[in-house]
C-alpha positions, 0 to 999 in steps of 0.5 A: 189234920194228920192222916190216921191209920184206917179203922174198918167196919165190919157190920153188925146187928140191930134188934127190932125196934118195934118190940116191947121188951117189958111187955115180953117179959124181958129185961136189959140183960136180955136185949144186950145178949140178943144183940151181941147173938145177932152180931157175932152170927151176922159177921161170923166173928168168934167172941174170943177175937174181940180184944175191947167192948165200949157200951154206949147208954144214956140212962139204964140206971134210971129206965132199968135200974141198971148200971156197969153194963160193960161188965154185964157184956162181959158175962155174955161169954167166958171168952169175953172175961178179963176184956177191958170195957167201959160205958159211954154217956153223952145223952142221945149221942152216947152210941156215937161217943162209944164208937169214937172211943173204940175208933181211937183205941184202934187207931192208936194200935192198942187194939185189932178189934172192938165191939161197940154196943149201943142200947136203951130199954125205955119203955118201962115207965109211963110217958110222964116219967120218961119225959123226965128221965129225957129231961136230964140230957138238958140242964135239968134244974134250969130247962126240964124240972117241973116241965112236961116233955122238956125236949118237944119244947126245946126243939120247938124253940130251935123251930122258932129261932128259924120261924124269926130268922128265916120265916120257917114254914110248917109244911116243910117240917111236915114233909120231913116227918112224912118222907121219914115215915114213908122211908121207914115202911121200906125197913123191916126193923123200923118201929114204924113201919106198920103205922099209918102216916100221910102228910095230910095227917102231918098237916093236921091239928086236933087230939091226933096231932097236938101241938107239943112244943111251940111249932112242934106236933106229935108227928114232928117227934121221934119215937120212945123206943126199946133197942140195941145196935151192935157193930164191930170196928177193926184195924187194917191188919185184922180187916185183911185177915177177915176179908181173906176168910170171907172171900171178901176184897178189902176195898169192899169193906167200909171204913171210917173216913171221917169223923167230927166231934163238937160240944156246945154250951148246955143251955139252949139260951146260949145256943140262941144268943149264938143263933143270932150272932151267926145269923148276922154274920151269914154263918149256920146258926149252930155253930158246933154242929157245923164244926162237927160236920166240916171237921168230918169232911176235912178228915175224910178228905172231901169237899162236902155234900157233893162227895156224900150218897146219903145222910143219917141224922139225927131227927129227934125232931123235924126241926133237928132235921131241917138244921142238919139239911143246911149244916151239912152244906145241902143249901145255904143258911135259911134255905132248907126249904129248897132242898125239900121242896125239890125232893133233894133229901128223898131216896132217889134225890140229890142227896137222901136223908134218912133213908132207913127212916131215921128217929121218926120213922125207925126209932130212937133207942137213945143210947143205941141210935149213934151205932144203928145209924153207922150200921145203917150206913155200913148197909148201904155202902155194901149194897145190903139195905134191901128196899130202902137201899140207895142205889150206888151208895159208897160213902154216908154220913151220920149225924148224932146228937146229944141234948138239944144240939150240945153233943154233936158227933159225926161219922162219915163211912165209906168204901173205895169207889171203882 
């Protein structure tokens, strides 16, 4: 792989994921503008410096009856008018895809400063309708039409595959859930920061923790969330000027070290066939997820998980995080339980997963998750993550997944080690 030009991450802003914007009487435009306000204020960037805007969003046409979000972003300020904008959709990986395209434009030398916005408003409809909307991230006609809450069932099937192939025990999923809720309590923007949660609750069954899809229970699920997250990406030329202007050293500004992008067949039945074939060959059972990760490692020039300080992964359900633990290479295939039992994924462990609380704890506004993950890694490697800071973090990875492990996008973001 050819060595690419550096693309820097200058920071950004995240809305409070605990908010219900509909109850506040505010629409997606208000959310977009607040996120942009916050990002400009947090970074000290003026709107007139922005050269291109990319918006990641899954289904605003369904949840908010609003499309064309790139044009809505330009409407924020006269200083942004005439800029090139685009909106990107890849289900729950929409924010990461928007980031990939923005990075490519800067790497190609077309622009020096890009604004990437991830946004979703979801609490505009009841849970049944919302579940049907989310079903369009699968093959709707074959996997979601007429199915109540299709995605818990799809990721429950992933759990069933692990149970059959490797003897997965529910107690390990319960521990993942517990850790993410614990981490979220340290995150002032997390949706569940004030919720009650314990390992005993996660292990319980009944009306307060019903099974919603095979092995999946309520505590294994990510949240329905309203929210937005904005990041700025910059060329090295712009980053040098930015560093000088703000009294920073360039080597202390995070940059995208590597990335990976791999798409699997959309039907989970096909993924299941691949999983069984991979097990027979001793390989990881989600080969496309694994490829996105290993491609990112190669582009970053790192050996693997030993060179990472943390991972922000896509725990739409505990089964997806369980898979991510081994697909990042922290354990061999089928042995993620060892990292869970040994405390490796806890803050202070060998490789902390989701110190922010992840999608289960921090929240999952679908189109915003990919950008939120990168913003959280930015916070970690700049030592600004507050109570959920991983001590000494210099390099972090994100895994943003769309559909049932269909669109897989990995970013590795870091600063130079001293």
